Structure formats: C-alpha cells, structure tokens
N, C-alpha and C positions, 0 to 999 in steps of 0.2 A: 503495498499500500505505499509505504513511504518513496519507493523507487518510484513509483507512478504518478506519485506529487511533485515528487523533484523534476519527472520529466514535462511533465505541463507546466509548473513553472518555466524551465526551461525555454519550451515554446512558446508562451507567452512574452517571455521577456524576448526572444530574439524579434518575435511579431511585433511588440510597441516599438523598439530599439530605434527600427528606421519609419516611422510612424508617430512622433512624440506628441504630434499635435491632436490626433486622432480622440480623444478620450474626453479632452476639454472641449472641443469641436462638437459630440455628441451632447456633453452637459449643455451646450449653448443650446442646441437645437432642442432639447428636452425645455429650458427656460423659456423659449421663442413657443411653442406647443401649449407650454401653460399660461404664457400671456394671451394666445388665440382661444384657448378655451376660455380663458376667462370674459369675454366679449359674448360668450354663451352660456349666463349661470346657471343653468337648466341640469347639468351634468355632476353627478356626485363627485369625478376627477375633480373638476372646477372650485366646487365648494371645499376640499380638502388641502388644496393646491401639492400636489403628489408630484407633478412633475415636473414642478418646481424643487420642491425639496432632493428629489433623483436629479436633478440634473445639477443642483449645486453638489449635490457630494459627489457625481461624478466628475465634475471638473475639478474639481478641489483632490480627488486621486489622479488624473490626470495631471494636474500641472505636478504633484508630487512624485509621480512615475518619471516623469520629464526631467524633474532635477535631479534624480536617482541615477537614470540611463543614460 
C-alpha cells in the first residue's frame, strides 16, 4: 500500500511540475462559477458558496505546490 501511494505521489508530482499554474487556474474558475451561480440564487450551491470555498482551497494548494515544485 505504501509503495502504491509513493508511486502515485511521484506521478502527481511529475504531472504538476510542468503545469504549475493549473491548480490556481482551476481554483479561479471555481470562484468565477460561484459568482455566476450567485446571479441565480435559486440553487443550494449558490446559497452555501460551495464553489467559492472549494476554489479558494484549490487555489491556495496550487500556489503552495507551485512554490514547492
């Protein structure tokens, strides 16, 4: 189990080392989607700001990974 997890982390690290701006870009897209959902406040997602929180977490993790890699 430990070897598989280590191999998974190696593959993810290799993938994101060449695409350092991908996770922050995905996070920003989630934040924009949340803004667009707020224009139509009839859904549960717009009331909870789920995409906003998810986008902020993904963007922060992306910036931290970009700094580390």
